[in-house]
N, C-alpha and C positions, 0 to 999 in steps of 0.2 A: 579676470575680467576688471577685479575694482582699483589695479593701478591704471588702467585706460578708463575707467569712467570717472577718476580723479582731473584726467586733462582735458576730456571732453567739452565742446559748449554744452553749455545749459542754461532753461530759463527758468529760475526760479519761481517758486511757488508764490502765490500773492499770501501776505502775511494778516490780509484782511478782505473782509467779505468787498466781492467788485460788485459795483452798482450796476445797475442796466444801460444807464446810458453810457458808461465807459465800458463797457462789453462792447455793444453798437461802435465806438469809435476806435475802438481796438481791432474789431473783426472789417471795420471799415477801412484801416490802414492798413490791413494785413492782405485784403483784397486790393488796394489798390497798388501796393509794390508787386504784388503776383502780376499784376495785368500790365504795369509799366516794363517788368522783366519779359512779360509776352511780347513786347512791342521792341524791343532794342536788339536790333542785330548782333550779330558774333563779329568781333573785330578781328580780319584777317584770313576769313575766308575766300575762297577764290571762286565757290558758285555752289548754290545751295540747291542748281535745277535738276540735279539729277534725281531718278526715280526713287521716291520714297516709299520703301518697305512697310512703313507705321502709318500710311495713309487712311486707313480704317482705324486704327486705333488710337490716332493723337486726342481725338475728343476724350474717350475713355482715361487714356492718361493724362490727360490737361497740356498737351505739349504745343510749341508752334517750332514749324520748319526753320532752321536758320536760325532762331532767337536764342537770348539765356536762355529762356525754358524750353530748350530741345527737349531736355532728357524730363521735364514735367516731373510727375508725383511716381515717375517707373521705380526710382533707385527708395523711395519710401516704402512701396508698396513688393518689392523683389525682396527687400530685406524682412519685412513683415511676414514675406511666405517662405521665408527660408527659416525665420522662426518656427513659424506654426510647424511644418512640416517635422520639424527638429522636435519642437516639444510632444507632435501626437504621433510619432516613434516613441515616445519615452528615450530618448538618446539624451537629451536635457531635463532635467526637472526642474518646473516653473512650480515654485511654493505661493500660499496666499499673503505672507508676511511683507511687508511694506518692503524690508529688504530684498527681498528675491524678488519682487514687482521693480524695484529699481535697477538691479543687476539685468534683470530680461530687457527693461528699457533701454540701458543704456549697453548692451551688446546689441541690440534691435539697431539704436544708433550708430553705431563702431560699423556694422554690417552695412547700413546707407551710405555710410560714407565710402567705403571700400567698393560698392559697386558702383559709387558714383562714378569713383576714379576710373574702373574696368572697363564703363562704358564709355564714359568718355574719350577714351585711349582706344577701343574698337571703332567707334564710330568715325576718328580722325585718321586710321589707322587703313579701315577700310574704303576710304575716298569720298565719302559723304560729300565734303566742303573742298575737293578736290584732290589731286596727287600729292602726298604727302611730299613725294622726291622733289616735287617742282616747289612744293609751300616752305620748303626748309624744316629744318630741327626747330629751330627759334618761334616760327609763325606755330608748325603743329604744338609745341608746350604752353602757347600762349592761348591758343585757342581749348586744349583739356585744363589749363586753370580756370578758364571762364566759366567751363561748366562745371566745372568741381566748385569753385565759388557761390556760383547761381542754384547748384543741387546741395550746399549746404544752408542757403537760406531757406529754401523750402522746408527742407528739416528744420530750423528753428521756427518758420513760421508754424509750421502744422503744431510745433510743440508748444508754443505760446498761446494757442487756443484750447489745446489740451489740458493745459495746466490752469484752465479757468478764465483766461484773459478777454476770453471771445466767446463767441455764441457757435455753436457746432463742433463740428470734426473738420477739420483742415481739410484734409482730403477730398471730404463730401462737397464743401465748398469750392473748391480749386476746382472741380470737375464742373458744377452747377454754372458758376464763373463764365468759365470756357465754355461749357456748351450757350449758355446764353451769349456770347460772345459770337459764335459758331452763326447761331440760328440769325441773328440779327444780321451778320456780316453777308452770308448765302442767301438773305430774304433782301437786300437793299443794298448788295455790293455793285457799285459803279463800275467797277473793273469792265474793261471789255477784253474777250476773247475771238483769236479768229479760228473757227472750228471747220472748216473747208463748206461750211453754208454761208458766209459772211460774216461779217462782225458780231456779236453778240455780246449781252451784258452778262456778269457771272449773277449776280443777282436775281432769283426768280421772279419775284416781283417786278422789276424793272425790265425785268425780260418781257415779260407777260405784255404790258403796255407797249416797248418797244416793237415786240413783234406782231400785235395786233395795229400798230402804225406804218409800219414798214412792211408788210405783206397783203397781197393784194388778197388771198385767198383764205379770209380771216377763220374758216373754221380750219385750215391748215394750221395757222396761226395759232390756235387754240390746242391744239395737237400736241406741236412741239413746244410751248410754255408747260403743258402738263407731262408729256412724256421724254421729254430731252437726253441724249444719254452725255454721260461724262460731264455734267453741268448740273447744277443744284435745280432743280424743276419744281412744280405747281403739288405734285404730288408728292416727293420729298418733304416738304412744308405739312403739308394736311396731316401725311401719316407722322409726321412727330408730333404734331397739336392733337392727335388722337392715342399716341401713346404717351404723352403726356397726364390726359386726360385721362385713361386708365390707370394708371399708375396713382395717381394719385386719388383716384374714389378707392382701390385696395387700400391703398394705405391706410385708411380709416379703417379698415376690417381689423378689429381685434374678440378676444375673446377675456373676458375680467372674472379670472378665479376667485370665488370666496375662498379668503383664510379665516381662520377662527382661532381667536388665542388661547392657549392654552394655560397661561396666567392671570390673563383678566376674563371671568366669565362672562360669554356672551358679549364680547364685542369681537366685531367682524371687521375685515378690510378684504381689499380687493389687490389683485394683482394682476395686470394686463396683460395677454399675451398676442403680440401684434402677428397678422398673418407673414409679412414681410420681417419675420423676427431678427434674421442676419442683413436685412437693408440692402445694400448693395456690395457690399464686404466679395463675397460669393466673386459675382461678375468682374470686380476690380483686379483681385487676385487673377482669375482665369485670365484676363487679358496681360497680365504683369506675364503671367507665364509662357503663355503664348508668343508674347512679344521677343522674350531673352531667347525662346527657341526660334523666331525668325531671324535675330541679331545672328545666332551663331550659324544657322542655315545659311544665311547671305554672305558671310564671313568665309565660309568654307567654298562656297559656289564661286566666287569672286576668285580665289587662290587659286582651287582645285576644281576648276569644272572641269567634267568629265568622268571622273573617277565616281566607281558605281555606288559608293558606302554614300558620297555627299550627296550623289543623285538621288539615291533613296531617301536622303532625309528632305532633299526638297529642291524641286530647280524651277528657275524664276525666269520673268519674263517682262519688260517696261510696256505700260500703256501713255500712249505720250498725245495721243489725237483726240486732241480737246480739254480744255482743263486740265488742272494740275498735274505733272508727272506722275506717277507712282508707278512703284512694281509690285506686280501681286505673283504667288506661287502657281504656277501649270503642271505642277507632277511631286512625285513622293510625300511624304509624311505632312509637309507643311499646306501641300494643299486640300487635304483632305479634313485637315483642322481648321480651316479656313472657311467663312461663311461664301455660298455659292453669292455670284455679283447679278443675278437677277433671277426672275420667275422663269424664264426661258432657259437657266443656266440648270435648275432646278430639273427641269422634264429632261434636258439632254442628258445630264447625269444625276439619275437620284439616286444612286448607292452612295455621292459624295454627299449630297444633303443629309442622309440617314447617317450614316457616319460622322458628318459636323453635328449634327440637332445630338446624338445621343455621347459626344462627348461633352459637348456642353450642359447638358445635363447631369451626366456622372461626376463631371469635374466639379461643378457648382455646386452638387450634394454632398462633395468631398469635404470641400471647401468649407461648406456651412457645416458639416458637423466636426470640423476641426476646431472652426474659428470659437463656435458654440461653449467646445470644453477648454480652449485656452484664455478666453477670455473671462471667463468664470461666470459664465450666462448658462450651462446646463440646468437640469433639474435638479440635478445635486446640488451644486452649488445654490442657486435660490434658495432650496428648502432648509440649508444647512443655515443662513444669512436669517431665519425665521425664526429659527430655533432658539 
């Protein structure tokens, strides 16, 4: 790995202490670059209106369809997932020395770049931007280069924040920024959509006033604004605000573990243990795992539809009735690993809901345990730091 680490692009550690104002400035610049990339469309694509297999995961992966941020943080998270699994299975040994940590981070960055190229090739060759034979080899290569450069930018922006130039984690900030942008857009979007019931606004709040103004039956208008399908509704917005409030409330839960110094008699200290000890890392890793499984399943389903083993992995259907086009699994393993679309779906197929919940809890517990051990946050690592 050392020969590769020497040529990999790297952000140097700051040689002095970065002041708070500078950190705020660098964080703002990083998020500005990320948001700009989220709005720049890919050059050369014929169409991005095909069914989106990652529609439900784009928020957690901080990706935008048809833009430079098509891949989002997926390469970073996937490379971290691979390195964690290798370390957790003891296939590779991760030491506590700075040299070992630098080697581990370099390997993770190299994996991230390789995964970026791999995902870009898969996206183009599976026809997400049009038929590759019609676009031509030159345009296909141009799209792959754009996705690779954008992925490299995300890797460096994340490293910039991790090296201490900014505030917080790049992955968490990118997700939070993308979520905030999505919430504002879904609440106030002026885009109109023809749903078969007439023209409606995409934004939930704007749609509320539009429905009340155009519908003669105000009760039915309110019901549509709160429960309409395939477009953002007020229940989605209220549920999002409720989840935010619950998470913020439980985020403050912690246990302060008293620590008595053996060297300095009588001196006490505390070590805070949060309820969300691993934060959002497990769900991010789980989403990356499922998204890569979706990529493989859709690629095989496109090329070998009807094959028994391919159908066992997943069969797919397109939903285009109102709202953005999206692909969703209707059978196979991918179906049972995907969330039910509504409460009615839970009642119709309770086995699906039970398997999905068990998979979510089990995979997140596994990733939490592995992350604690690899990141040096286990009880043994913490206790050794106080010795």
